[in-house]
N, CA, C and O of each residue as an XYZ file, in Angstrom:
256
protein
N      -7.321      8.635     -9.613
C      -7.296      7.960     -8.305
C      -7.508      6.437     -8.545
O      -7.813      6.032     -9.667
N      -7.355      5.629     -7.532
C      -7.462      4.235     -7.776
C      -8.810      3.807     -8.147
O      -9.790      4.463     -7.792
N      -8.912      2.703     -8.867
C     -10.080      2.053     -9.264
C     -10.126      0.658     -8.607
O      -9.082      0.141     -8.211
N     -11.316      0.040     -8.485
C     -11.348     -1.206     -7.772
C     -10.455     -2.336     -8.436
O     -10.092     -3.283     -7.739
N     -10.118     -2.257     -9.684
C      -9.394     -3.307    -10.348
C      -7.870     -3.042    -10.257
O      -7.131     -3.906    -10.729
N      -7.342     -1.965     -9.714
C      -5.944     -1.792     -9.672
C      -5.356     -1.856     -8.277
O      -4.209     -1.448     -8.093
N      -6.088     -2.350     -7.279
C      -5.596     -2.625     -5.916
C      -4.893     -3.938     -5.963
O      -5.354     -4.891     -6.591
N      -3.771     -3.984     -5.293
C      -3.052     -5.289     -5.187
C      -2.534     -5.461     -3.696
O      -2.225     -4.484     -3.014
N      -2.466     -6.676     -3.267
C      -1.998     -6.907     -1.883
C      -0.544     -6.852     -1.805
O       0.173     -7.199     -2.743
N      -0.098     -6.408     -0.669
C       1.365     -6.360     -0.382
C       2.026     -7.775     -0.512
O       1.407     -8.804     -0.241
N       3.270     -7.757     -0.927
C       3.933     -9.048     -1.027
C       4.226     -9.656      0.380
O       4.650    -10.807      0.478
N       4.006     -8.909      1.408
C       4.182     -9.361      2.800
C       2.831     -9.573      3.430
O       2.601     -9.127      4.554
N       1.877    -10.282      2.698
C       0.566    -10.397      3.179
C       0.364    -11.458      4.296
O      -0.711    -11.559      4.887
N       1.385    -12.206      4.550
C       1.268    -13.258      5.556
C       0.688    -14.546      5.048
O       0.368    -14.632      3.862
N       0.543    -15.495      5.826
C       0.158    -16.872      5.384
C      -1.362    -16.911      5.285
O      -2.048    -15.954      5.645
N      -1.860    -18.006      4.804
C      -3.328    -18.173      4.648
C      -3.851    -17.353      3.536
O      -3.303    -17.344      2.434
N      -4.938    -16.643      3.824
C      -5.558    -15.949      2.780
C      -4.996    -14.447      2.698
O      -5.505    -13.630      1.931
N      -3.986    -14.156      3.479
C      -3.310    -12.846      3.402
C      -4.120    -11.699      3.870
O      -4.083    -10.637      3.248
N      -4.862    -11.848      4.946
C      -5.688    -10.805      5.494
C      -4.920     -9.838      6.379
O      -5.472     -8.814      6.780
N      -3.647    -10.133      6.701
C      -2.877     -9.218      7.642
C      -1.998     -8.365      6.732
O      -0.776     -8.506      6.772
N      -2.565     -7.499      5.927
C      -1.750     -6.690      5.070
C      -2.375     -5.427      4.658
O      -3.466     -5.061      5.096
N      -1.646     -4.739      3.780
C      -2.162     -3.526      3.165
C      -2.296     -3.807      1.686
O      -1.675     -4.717      1.136
N      -3.127     -2.997      1.062
C      -3.257     -3.092     -0.360
C      -2.808     -1.768     -0.933
O      -3.006     -0.715     -0.326
N      -2.211     -1.827     -2.087
C      -1.591     -0.701     -2.807
C      -2.199     -0.540     -4.180
O      -2.397     -1.506     -4.918
N      -2.488      0.692     -4.497
C      -2.926      1.024     -5.912
C      -2.089      2.213     -6.349
O      -1.911      3.184     -5.614
N      -1.574      2.104     -7.594
C      -0.743      3.146     -8.067
C      -1.162      3.699     -9.393
O      -1.570      2.937    -10.269
N      -1.079      5.006     -9.582
C      -1.239      5.576    -10.903
C       0.012      6.313    -11.186
O       0.934      6.302    -10.370
N       0.083      6.951    -12.301
C       1.289      7.675    -12.658
C       1.733      8.675    -11.673
O       2.928      8.836    -11.427
N       0.736      9.393    -11.066
C       1.037     10.517    -10.217
C       0.825     10.242     -8.749
O       1.350     10.988     -7.922
N       0.088      9.215     -8.378
C      -0.203      8.973     -6.933
C      -0.185      7.519     -6.572
O      -0.459      6.669     -7.419
N       0.128      7.209     -5.339
C       0.069      5.912     -4.729
C      -0.821      5.946     -3.579
O      -0.687      6.811     -2.714
N      -1.794      4.980     -3.518
C      -2.710      4.885     -2.402
C      -2.481      3.606     -1.676
O      -2.079      2.613     -2.283
N      -2.736      3.594     -0.336
C      -2.717      2.383      0.464
C      -3.985      2.328      1.324
O      -4.545      3.362      1.689
N      -4.435      1.083      1.647
C      -5.514      0.863      2.487
C      -5.369     -0.480      3.235
O      -4.566     -1.332      2.854
N      -6.166     -0.647      4.308
C      -6.135     -1.826      5.083
C      -6.969     -2.909      4.370
O      -8.132     -2.665      4.049
N      -6.400     -4.090      4.119
C      -7.105     -5.112      3.445
C      -8.298     -5.643      4.231
O      -9.251     -6.159      3.648
N      -8.245     -5.522      5.480
C      -9.381     -6.027      6.352
C     -10.593     -5.003      6.286
O     -11.730     -5.376      6.576
N     -10.341     -3.823      5.933
C     -11.403     -2.775      5.949
C     -11.237     -1.917      4.728
O     -10.955     -0.731      4.899
N     -11.384     -2.395      3.506
C     -11.057     -1.678      2.318
C     -12.071     -0.483      2.054
O     -11.781      0.416      1.264
N     -13.151     -0.508      2.679
C     -14.080      0.636      2.453
C     -13.816      1.778      3.442
O     -14.447      2.831      3.354
N     -12.922      1.579      4.345
C     -12.597      2.678      5.253
C     -11.562      3.604      4.654
O     -11.431      3.654      3.431
N     -10.847      4.313      5.439
C      -9.893      5.296      5.048
C      -8.851      4.847      4.048
O      -8.322      3.747      4.214
N      -8.537      5.559      3.095
C      -7.465      5.320      2.138
C      -6.465      6.537      2.251
O      -6.853      7.703      2.321
N      -5.219      6.173      2.261
C      -4.163      7.187      2.262
C      -3.601      7.327      0.894
O      -3.209      6.330      0.288
N      -3.543      8.538      0.372
C      -2.934      8.750     -0.957
C      -1.823      9.773     -0.900
O      -1.935     10.818     -0.259
N      -0.710      9.427     -1.614
C       0.467     10.197     -1.608
C       0.911     10.486     -3.010
O       0.644      9.686     -3.907
N       1.582     11.601     -3.241
C       2.234     11.739     -4.552
C       3.283     10.599     -4.668
O       3.958     10.264     -3.695
N       3.397     10.025     -5.868
C       4.247      8.885     -6.114
C       5.655      9.067     -5.656
O       6.196      8.164     -5.017
N       6.319     10.233     -5.954
C       7.669     10.480     -5.510
C       7.827     10.420     -3.934
O       8.834      9.951     -3.404
N       6.804     10.907     -3.263
C       6.833     10.987     -1.812
C       6.764      9.524     -1.207
O       7.457      9.158     -0.257
N       5.875      8.759     -1.850
C       5.709      7.367     -1.384
C       6.927      6.603     -1.643
O       7.317      5.808     -0.788
N       7.628      6.778     -2.844
C       8.862      6.113     -3.080
C       9.950      6.496     -2.130
O      10.750      5.645     -1.739
N      10.014      7.748     -1.740
C      11.022      8.113     -0.774
C      10.730      7.434      0.604
O      11.650      6.995      1.293
N       9.497      7.368      0.958
C       9.077      6.705      2.189
C       9.511      5.214      2.161
O      10.092      4.752      3.143
N       9.255      4.451      1.085
C       9.665      3.121      1.023
C      11.108      2.912      1.074
O      11.589      1.962      1.691
N      11.862      3.824      0.404
C      13.349      3.681      0.492
C      13.833      3.910      1.875
O      14.792      3.251      2.279
N      13.223      4.835      2.680
C      13.613      5.091      4.011
C      13.344      3.830      4.896
O      14.122      3.490      5.787
N      12.220      3.177      4.601
C      11.895      1.896      5.386
C      12.920      0.844      5.085
O      13.285      0.069      5.969
N      13.390      0.793      3.879
C      14.309     -0.292      3.501
C      15.667     -0.068      4.144
O      16.400     -1.020      4.412
N      16.010      1.237      4.401
C      17.281      1.594      5.036
C      17.266      1.426      6.505
O      18.283      1.125      7.129
N      16.073      1.627      7.079
C      15.930      1.611      8.584
C      14.639      0.799      8.945
O      13.648      1.357      9.415
N      14.703     -0.562      8.700
C      13.574     -1.377      9.048
C      13.233     -1.391     10.490
O      14.115     -1.256     11.338
N      12.032     -1.544     10.785
C      11.571     -1.673     12.182
C      11.874     -3.093     12.704
O      11.621     -4.104     12.049
N      12.419     -3.095     13.899
C      12.783     -4.469     14.485
C      11.634     -5.326     14.722
O      11.790     -6.454     15.190
């Protein structure tokens, strides 16, 4: 599972200090995401292939 040193902010963090984003941590088998404004709250963790499929679907059908 993720450790404190492998979280990184999304490349779409926004301007300024980048507080309007999610953070991602990946291991070989799982990818986790969390809200950068509340990192101690809930974390969602997915098998890496599932998360990759999700990202590819977002790229094909972006939200307006």
